[in-house]
Residue frames relative to the residue before (quaternion, step in Angstrom):
aa qw qx qy qz dx dy dz
M 1.0000 0.0000 0.0000 0.0000 0.00 0.00 0.00
K 0.5839 0.5646 -0.3648 0.4552 3.57 1.21 -0.78
T 0.6195 0.5477 -0.3680 0.4252 3.68 0.91 -0.75
Y 0.6936 0.4799 -0.2721 0.4632 3.59 0.87 -0.88
L 0.6173 0.5150 -0.3425 0.4862 3.48 1.02 -0.59
L 0.6539 0.5032 -0.2769 0.4924 3.58 0.98 -0.72
I 0.6194 0.5075 -0.3242 0.5037 3.60 1.15 -0.55
F 0.6365 0.5164 -0.3130 0.4798 3.53 1.03 -0.79
W 0.6537 0.5029 -0.3031 0.4775 3.61 0.91 -0.83
N 0.6896 0.4521 -0.3056 0.4760 3.64 0.86 -0.75
S 0.6213 0.5730 -0.3422 0.4106 3.55 1.19 -0.61
I 0.7798 0.3271 -0.1587 0.5096 3.62 1.21 -0.60
R 0.6360 0.6156 -0.3346 0.3233 3.58 1.08 -0.53
G 0.7942 -0.2393 0.1339 0.5422 3.53 1.30 -0.34
F 0.6070 -0.5749 0.3669 0.4079 3.67 -1.10 0.38
R 0.6092 0.5816 -0.3589 0.4023 3.66 0.92 -0.74
S 0.6150 0.5963 -0.3320 0.3948 3.64 1.11 -0.74
Y 0.5477 0.6074 -0.4017 0.4120 3.67 1.28 -0.49
Q 0.5671 0.5829 -0.4319 0.3900 3.67 1.00 -0.21
F 0.6576 0.4830 -0.3026 0.4926 3.55 1.29 -0.38
L 0.7343 0.4702 -0.2293 0.4326 3.54 1.23 -0.26
F 0.6163 0.6268 -0.3510 0.3227 3.60 1.06 -0.71
R 0.6745 0.4909 -0.2727 0.4793 3.57 1.28 -0.52
N 0.3912 0.7363 -0.4741 0.2829 3.60 1.20 -0.03
P 0.5394 -0.5901 0.4693 0.3749 3.65 -1.04 0.53
L 0.5759 -0.6301 0.3922 0.3428 3.57 -0.88 0.99
K 0.6099 0.5678 -0.3537 0.4250 3.59 1.08 -0.72
V 0.6380 0.5067 -0.3400 0.4697 3.59 1.03 -0.78
T 0.6332 0.5425 -0.3104 0.4566 3.59 0.95 -0.97
L 0.7026 0.4392 -0.3234 0.4571 3.66 0.81 -0.77
I 0.5868 0.5624 -0.3463 0.4684 3.60 1.10 -0.73
Y 0.6513 0.5088 -0.3084 0.4710 3.58 0.93 -1.03
W 0.6859 0.4883 -0.3260 0.4299 3.60 0.75 -0.91
F 0.6218 0.5304 -0.3390 0.4660 3.59 1.07 -0.76
L 0.6834 0.5000 -0.2907 0.4454 3.53 0.84 -0.92
F 0.6300 0.5227 -0.3301 0.4700 3.52 1.12 -0.77
C 0.6554 0.5089 -0.3084 0.4652 3.54 0.97 -0.90
L 0.6239 0.5340 -0.3336 0.4629 3.55 1.04 -0.70
A 0.6856 0.4642 -0.2678 0.4927 3.60 0.93 -0.84
L 0.6325 0.5055 -0.3313 0.4843 3.68 1.03 -0.64
A 0.6702 0.4897 -0.3124 0.4620 3.50 0.88 -0.83
A 0.6429 0.5101 -0.3226 0.4716 3.64 0.97 -0.81
A 0.6097 0.5481 -0.3445 0.4574 3.64 1.02 -0.73
V 0.7249 0.4634 -0.2577 0.4398 3.49 0.64 -1.33
V 0.6907 0.4634 -0.3378 0.4405 3.66 0.93 -0.80
S 0.6110 0.5566 -0.3431 0.4462 3.62 1.11 -0.70
I 0.6878 0.4853 -0.2893 0.4558 3.55 0.81 -0.89
R 0.6341 0.5069 -0.3107 0.4944 3.57 1.06 -0.82
Y 0.6562 0.5267 -0.3105 0.4422 3.57 0.89 -0.90
V 0.6914 0.4793 -0.2967 0.4518 3.52 0.92 -0.84
Q 0.5961 0.5312 -0.3335 0.5012 3.64 1.20 -0.79
L 0.7231 0.4318 -0.2872 0.4563 3.72 0.60 -0.99
K 0.5953 0.5395 -0.3853 0.4540 3.65 1.02 -0.55
K 0.6454 0.5021 -0.3290 0.4723 3.67 0.96 -0.81
M 0.7268 0.4535 -0.2523 0.4499 3.55 0.94 -0.83
L 0.5136 0.6946 -0.3913 0.3172 3.64 1.23 -0.46
P 0.6364 0.5267 -0.3648 0.4296 3.68 0.84 -0.74
S 0.7061 0.4649 -0.2732 0.4590 3.56 0.72 -1.03
F 0.6190 0.5436 -0.3071 0.4765 3.54 1.15 -0.85
A 0.6707 0.5108 -0.2889 0.4536 3.60 0.93 -0.84
A 0.6264 0.5331 -0.2896 0.4894 3.51 1.19 -0.83
E 0.6818 0.4986 -0.2786 0.4571 3.53 0.87 -0.83
V 0.6546 0.4630 -0.3120 0.5097 3.62 1.02 -0.69
A 0.6384 0.5346 -0.3458 0.4325 3.54 0.85 -0.91
R 0.6435 0.5451 -0.3410 0.4153 3.60 0.95 -0.90
N 0.7521 0.3958 -0.2507 0.4634 3.64 1.02 -0.51
L 0.5619 0.5897 -0.3830 0.4357 3.59 1.33 0.24
P 0.4034 -0.6529 0.5703 0.2928 3.53 -1.14 0.58
E 0.6296 -0.5509 0.3981 0.3762 3.62 -1.26 0.39
F 0.2944 0.7261 -0.5894 0.1965 3.64 -0.71 1.05
S 0.2365 -0.7401 0.6135 0.1412 3.60 -1.36 0.11
F 0.3109 -0.6996 0.5990 0.2349 3.45 -1.35 0.32
R 0.0267 0.8146 -0.5762 0.0612 3.58 -0.73 0.97
K 0.8430 -0.0692 0.0543 0.5306 3.65 -0.65 1.02
G 0.7160 -0.4768 0.2378 0.4510 3.55 0.87 0.87
E 0.6743 0.4168 -0.3252 0.5156 3.64 1.17 0.37
T 0.4775 -0.6406 0.5391 0.2666 3.51 -1.43 0.43
S 0.0142 0.7887 -0.6146 0.0032 3.57 -0.89 0.87
T 0.0098 0.7902 -0.6079 0.0773 3.55 -1.21 0.74
T 0.3532 -0.7144 0.5518 0.2457 3.58 -1.12 0.35
L 0.5158 0.6535 -0.3964 0.3870 3.53 1.35 -0.06
E 0.5235 -0.6107 0.5003 0.3206 3.47 -1.34 0.33
T 0.1027 -0.8521 0.5130 0.0124 3.65 -0.26 1.11
P 0.5094 -0.0857 -0.8442 -0.1434 1.48 -2.32 0.82
V 0.2557 -0.7613 0.5728 0.1640 3.57 -1.15 0.56
I 0.2083 -0.8122 0.5425 0.0512 3.58 -0.69 1.11
M 0.0500 -0.7843 0.6174 0.0343 3.62 -0.48 0.99
N 0.1825 -0.7896 0.5767 0.1033 3.55 -0.57 1.07
T 0.2171 -0.8317 0.5041 0.0843 3.62 -0.15 1.32
G 0.5203 -0.5950 0.4395 0.4267 3.58 1.11 -0.40
S 0.7335 0.2747 -0.2348 0.5756 3.67 1.14 -0.11
V 0.8026 -0.0386 0.0992 0.5870 3.61 0.18 -1.39
P 0.3616 -0.7542 0.4981 0.2288 3.54 -0.47 1.11
I 0.3060 -0.7380 0.5853 0.1382 3.65 -1.09 0.95
V 0.0445 -0.8055 0.5909 -0.0003 3.54 -0.70 1.07
L 0.1692 -0.7361 0.6464 0.1081 3.61 -0.78 1.16
D 0.1501 0.8146 -0.5308 0.1792 3.58 -0.48 1.16
P 0.0257 -0.8429 0.5355 0.0469 3.65 0.63 1.10
G 0.6612 0.5260 -0.3245 0.4253 3.62 1.13 -0.33
D 0.3771 -0.7606 0.4480 0.2804 3.50 1.43 0.10
K 0.2535 0.7947 -0.5201 0.1834 3.68 0.92 0.65
I 0.7289 0.3628 -0.2149 0.5393 3.60 1.09 -0.65
T 0.1034 -0.8275 0.5499 0.0472 3.56 -0.44 1.04
R 0.7803 0.1533 -0.1345 0.5913 3.74 1.04 -0.23
P 0.5917 -0.5314 0.4365 0.4207 3.63 -1.20 0.34
P 0.4736 -0.6687 0.5005 0.2795 3.53 -0.97 0.88
P 0.7037 -0.5203 0.2633 0.4059 3.60 -1.05 0.65
G 0.6793 0.5038 -0.2862 0.4503 3.54 1.09 -0.77
F 0.6195 0.5362 -0.3533 0.4517 3.73 1.18 -0.15
T 0.0626 -0.8662 0.4956 -0.0126 3.47 0.44 1.36
N 0.6754 0.4557 -0.2635 0.5164 3.61 1.30 -0.47
G 0.6591 -0.5341 0.3103 0.4291 3.58 1.06 0.27
M 0.3361 -0.7647 0.5159 0.1899 3.55 -1.07 -0.34
F 0.2429 -0.7081 0.6452 0.1526 3.64 -1.21 0.66
H 0.0239 -0.8322 0.5513 -0.0542 3.53 -0.10 1.35
I 0.1636 -0.7752 0.6090 0.0381 3.59 -0.79 1.15
G 0.0372 -0.8496 0.5261 0.0003 3.56 -0.13 1.26
K 0.7575 -0.3747 0.2239 0.4854 3.57 -1.18 -0.33
T 0.8321 0.0876 -0.0475 0.5456 3.58 0.84 -0.76
R 0.7556 0.2835 -0.1884 0.5597 3.66 1.20 -0.09
I 0.2726 -0.6661 0.6635 0.2043 3.52 -1.37 0.43
K 0.1540 -0.7770 0.6097 0.0272 3.50 -1.00 1.12
V 0.0421 -0.8084 0.5862 0.0323 3.52 -0.73 0.88
W 0.1368 -0.7719 0.6197 0.0375 3.53 -0.74 1.16
M 0.2686 -0.7660 0.5551 0.1816 3.63 -0.65 1.07
D 0.7705 0.0613 -0.0880 0.6283 3.55 1.26 -0.33
S 0.6347 -0.5759 0.3490 0.3791 3.61 -1.14 0.32
D 0.7119 0.4840 -0.2433 0.4470 3.57 1.14 -0.45
G 0.6541 0.5449 -0.3231 0.4133 3.59 1.12 -0.61
D 0.5824 -0.5138 0.4805 0.4073 3.56 -1.40 -0.15
P 0.4604 -0.6894 0.4802 0.2867 3.51 -1.09 0.75
K 0.4593 -0.5751 0.6017 0.3101 3.45 -1.61 0.31
I 0.1471 -0.8043 0.5704 0.0784 3.67 -0.68 1.02
I 0.1210 -0.7595 0.6391 -0.0047 3.54 -1.08 1.15
P 0.3180 -0.7493 0.5287 0.2407 3.56 -0.59 0.96
I 0.4805 -0.6904 0.4520 0.2967 3.54 -0.90 0.88
K 0.5796 0.6008 -0.3733 0.4047 3.63 1.16 -0.33
T 0.5489 0.5795 -0.3831 0.4649 3.54 1.32 -0.08
F 0.6721 0.4728 -0.3045 0.4817 3.60 1.19 -0.27
P 0.5117 -0.6181 0.4782 0.3570 3.56 -1.10 0.65
D 0.5520 -0.5953 0.4630 0.3559 3.52 -1.29 0.45
G 0.4268 0.6887 -0.5219 0.2668 3.57 -1.23 0.61
K 0.5697 -0.5469 0.4679 0.3967 3.49 -1.38 0.23
V 0.3908 -0.7361 0.5225 0.1802 3.58 -0.87 1.05
D 0.2893 0.7364 -0.5593 0.2473 3.49 -0.17 1.37
R 0.7807 -0.3028 0.2054 0.5066 3.61 -1.20 -0.28
D 0.6860 0.4676 -0.3183 0.4577 3.67 0.79 -0.88
Y 0.6144 0.5324 -0.3652 0.4536 3.65 1.04 -0.73
I 0.6785 0.4795 -0.3121 0.4607 3.65 0.78 -1.03
L 0.6203 0.5664 -0.3168 0.4406 3.59 1.05 -0.83
Q 0.6640 0.4812 -0.2901 0.4933 3.60 0.95 -0.92
L 0.6841 0.5056 -0.2901 0.4384 3.46 0.91 -0.98
G 0.6492 0.4844 -0.3344 0.4817 3.64 1.02 -0.57
Q 0.6359 0.5012 -0.3620 0.4619 3.57 0.99 -0.54
R 0.6531 0.5326 -0.3170 0.4351 3.48 0.96 -0.68
L 0.6282 0.5288 -0.2839 0.4951 3.47 1.17 -0.81
G 0.6239 0.5336 -0.3267 0.4682 3.57 1.06 -0.69
Y 0.6592 0.5137 -0.3030 0.4581 3.56 0.90 -0.77
I 0.6985 0.4602 -0.2617 0.4815 3.47 1.17 -0.72
L 0.7132 0.4656 -0.2451 0.4630 3.60 0.96 -0.99
A 0.6218 0.5932 -0.3680 0.3552 3.66 0.95 -0.69
P 0.6811 0.4311 -0.3163 0.5002 3.66 0.92 -0.83
F 0.6142 0.5324 -0.3744 0.4462 3.64 1.07 -0.63
L 0.6316 0.5400 -0.3043 0.4657 3.59 0.92 -0.97
F 0.6566 0.5358 -0.3005 0.4376 3.54 0.88 -0.97
V 0.6749 0.4622 -0.3171 0.4798 3.58 0.90 -0.83
V 0.6552 0.5150 -0.3276 0.4452 3.59 0.84 -0.96
L 0.6842 0.4678 -0.3234 0.4567 3.65 0.72 -0.95
T 0.5968 0.5606 -0.3771 0.4328 3.61 0.90 -0.73
L 0.7186 0.4432 -0.2524 0.4728 3.58 0.73 -1.09
V 0.6161 0.5156 -0.3532 0.4794 3.70 1.03 -0.71
F 0.6588 0.5085 -0.3237 0.4502 3.62 0.75 -0.91
F 0.6774 0.5105 -0.2802 0.4494 3.50 0.81 -1.14
V 0.7538 0.4147 -0.2497 0.4444 3.71 0.58 -1.03
V 0.6455 0.5326 -0.3073 0.4531 3.51 1.04 -0.79
G 0.6690 0.4789 -0.2820 0.4935 3.49 1.00 -0.98
L 0.6628 0.4903 -0.3527 0.4426 3.64 0.77 -0.85
L 0.6151 0.5494 -0.3571 0.4385 3.71 0.98 -0.78
Q 0.6676 0.5150 -0.2946 0.4498 3.43 0.92 -1.06
A 0.6652 0.5026 -0.2924 0.4684 3.59 0.94 -0.87
L 0.6166 0.5146 -0.3314 0.4951 3.65 1.03 -0.75
F 0.6831 0.4837 -0.3269 0.4387 3.63 0.82 -0.79
F 0.6760 0.4718 -0.3035 0.4778 3.58 0.93 -0.79
A 0.6492 0.5077 -0.3238 0.4647 3.57 0.93 -0.85
T 0.6309 0.4986 -0.3521 0.4790 3.64 0.93 -0.60
L 0.6829 0.5150 -0.2731 0.4403 3.53 0.76 -1.09
V 0.7214 0.4491 -0.2666 0.4548 3.62 0.82 -0.88
S 0.6131 0.5484 -0.3486 0.4492 3.50 1.17 -0.85
F 0.6409 0.5199 -0.3234 0.4630 3.62 1.07 -0.78
L 0.7411 0.4390 -0.2624 0.4350 3.60 0.89 -0.91
E 0.7387 0.4282 -0.2535 0.4546 3.53 1.10 -0.42
K 0.2682 0.7857 -0.5156 0.2118 3.66 1.09 0.58
A 0.7219 0.4314 -0.2621 0.4734 3.53 0.91 -0.64
I 0.5739 0.5843 -0.3820 0.4281 3.60 1.25 -0.09
Q 0.0786 -0.7743 0.6270 0.0349 3.55 -1.05 0.79
P 0.5400 -0.2892 -0.7881 0.0609 1.48 -1.82 1.75
S 0.4082 -0.7439 0.5057 0.1558 3.44 -1.29 0.77
F 0.4390 -0.6738 0.5222 0.2840 3.57 -1.11 0.57
T 0.4489 -0.6110 0.5600 0.3339 3.53 -1.23 0.40
F 0.6607 -0.4947 0.3719 0.4248 3.63 -1.14 0.27
D 0.6474 0.5231 -0.3327 0.4434 3.65 0.98 -0.66
E 0.6580 0.5090 -0.2952 0.4700 3.48 1.07 -0.99
M 0.6851 0.4682 -0.3180 0.4586 3.62 0.91 -0.70
L 0.5943 0.5365 -0.3602 0.4788 3.54 1.22 -0.57
N 0.6279 0.5460 -0.3354 0.4417 3.59 0.98 -0.72
I 0.6565 0.4803 -0.3113 0.4913 3.56 1.01 -0.76
S 0.6480 0.5154 -0.3273 0.4552 3.55 0.95 -0.86
V 0.7062 0.4408 -0.3219 0.4509 3.60 0.86 -0.66
Y 0.6482 0.5069 -0.3391 0.4559 3.64 0.94 -0.73
A 0.6132 0.5341 -0.3591 0.4581 3.63 1.06 -0.66
L 0.5315 0.6054 -0.4330 0.4045 3.68 1.05 -0.21
T 0.5863 0.6525 -0.3739 0.3013 3.63 0.97 -0.83
P 0.7030 0.4704 -0.3303 0.4188 3.72 0.54 -1.08
G 0.7343 0.4521 -0.2681 0.4296 3.53 0.69 -1.07
S 0.5998 0.5491 -0.3670 0.4517 3.62 1.11 -0.56
I 0.6278 0.5411 -0.3301 0.4518 3.58 1.01 -0.77
I 0.6687 0.4956 -0.3042 0.4633 3.56 0.93 -0.96
I 0.6741 0.4925 -0.3119 0.4536 3.62 0.80 -0.97
A 0.6557 0.5223 -0.3326 0.4320 3.58 0.94 -0.96
V 0.6499 0.5018 -0.3361 0.4614 3.64 0.90 -0.93
Y 0.6711 0.4837 -0.3265 0.4572 3.68 0.80 -0.94
W 0.6733 0.5248 -0.3115 0.4174 3.54 0.82 -0.94
A 0.6922 0.5043 -0.2693 0.4405 3.47 0.87 -1.18
W 0.7085 0.3841 -0.2487 0.5372 3.71 1.11 -0.62
G 0.5458 -0.6838 0.4023 0.2695 3.70 1.01 0.20
V 0.3585 0.7412 -0.4999 0.2689 3.51 1.27 0.50
A 0.0252 -0.8237 0.5656 -0.0322 3.71 -0.67 0.96
A 0.4871 0.7193 -0.4091 0.2793 3.55 1.20 -0.01
I 0.7524 0.2689 -0.1957 0.5685 3.60 1.23 -0.20
P 0.5559 -0.6013 0.4540 0.3512 3.58 -1.21 0.47
L 0.2649 -0.8235 0.4702 0.1749 3.59 -0.05 1.27
D 0.6102 0.5765 -0.3634 0.4040 3.56 1.06 -0.74
L 0.6731 0.4863 -0.3066 0.4653 3.64 1.06 -0.73
V 0.6011 0.5435 -0.3200 0.4909 3.49 1.16 -0.69
Y 0.6661 0.5035 -0.3149 0.4514 3.60 0.83 -0.86
F 0.7453 0.4124 -0.2650 0.4519 3.55 0.77 -1.03
F 0.5554 0.5737 -0.3819 0.4652 3.61 1.18 -0.50
V 0.6906 0.4330 -0.3031 0.4936 3.70 0.75 -0.94
Y 0.6059 0.5670 -0.3518 0.4331 3.68 0.95 -0.76
I 0.7120 0.4467 -0.2746 0.4671 3.52 0.77 -1.09
V 0.6319 0.5445 -0.3374 0.4363 3.56 0.88 -0.85
F 0.7031 0.4297 -0.2674 0.4995 3.70 0.89 -0.92
H 0.6148 0.5400 -0.3400 0.4634 3.63 1.05 -0.58
V 0.7268 0.4271 -0.2704 0.4651 3.55 0.76 -0.97
M 0.6947 0.4664 -0.2811 0.4699 3.59 0.88 -0.97
G 0.6735 0.5102 -0.3134 0.4335 3.52 0.95 -0.75
S 0.6100 0.5243 -0.3249 0.4974 3.55 1.21 -0.68
G 0.6441 0.5319 -0.3355 0.4355 3.56 0.94 -0.84
A 0.6591 0.5160 -0.2801 0.4699 3.55 0.98 -0.95
S 0.6574 0.5005 -0.2947 0.4801 3.57 0.96 -0.86
R 0.6393 0.5268 -0.3213 0.4588 3.60 1.00 -0.83
R 0.6689 0.4918 -0.3144 0.4603 3.56 0.84 -0.92
S 0.6056 0.5434 -0.3660 0.4517 3.68 1.13 -0.52
M 0.6431 0.5470 -0.3041 0.4413 3.60 1.22 -0.55
M 0.6129 0.6005 -0.3373 0.3872 3.54 1.20 -0.53
P 0.4963 -0.6380 0.4788 0.3427 3.65 -0.93 0.65
P 0.5709 -0.6083 0.4266 0.3493 3.53 -1.08 0.76
A 0.4956 -0.6603 0.4612 0.3252 3.58 -0.96 0.80
A 0.5288 -0.6331 0.4710 0.3126 3.59 -1.11 0.89
D 0.5623 -0.6201 0.4589 0.2979 3.39 -1.22 0.70
E 0.2761 -0.7690 0.5439 0.1912 3.67 -0.77 0.78
H 0.1616 -0.7604 0.6236 0.0822 3.57 -0.91 0.93
């Protein structure tokens, strides 16, 4: 692990440090990139999880405020209210309709409809499309209020966080590796006439390690929800700078030392 921490440090501390990286075995580089993606995904998911957990109580209270009084029992909706009950939330109307009397969004529901039926919840994103159907039996029994929504959100967090962690790790790894392969292939073709030249594995090493600085910047901005600057341009600018300057420093280390002049 100490080896990979040292590789990480050399990947971000400066261009000259790439001369210590480009000759690494390709297997070491790929393992490093996977471990980095693992750590990056863990950091992003952890930060997002903490942020959403802090927001959940106020979100649950806001949702509960717009809901009529009802409960889920053994996969069915129950209420003491006269139904259907229509709650106009200002965005998507919520309809409590255990009798399933309303089968489509009325003409005035241009934003769709959130329909709570006897055994199914139907969600129309627009008035003309087909609804997304969620069986009520997938929800735990209980009165649907602020505490219910809060507990449901926490359970979803426990389920989704590990799933998101695995997905992000794989996405980071595959997308980054494809980018590195593209740049390594392109640069290897362009630099055939340059001496001393890199082998393809050496150029791929540089292309992978140059992913590190930009990935950290993008992950930090994304995790904290910063959208004021074009992150894709920042990422590619940082990547190109580290790739070009790191390659230059590595190439200079391959040149024989200049003879002393007398």
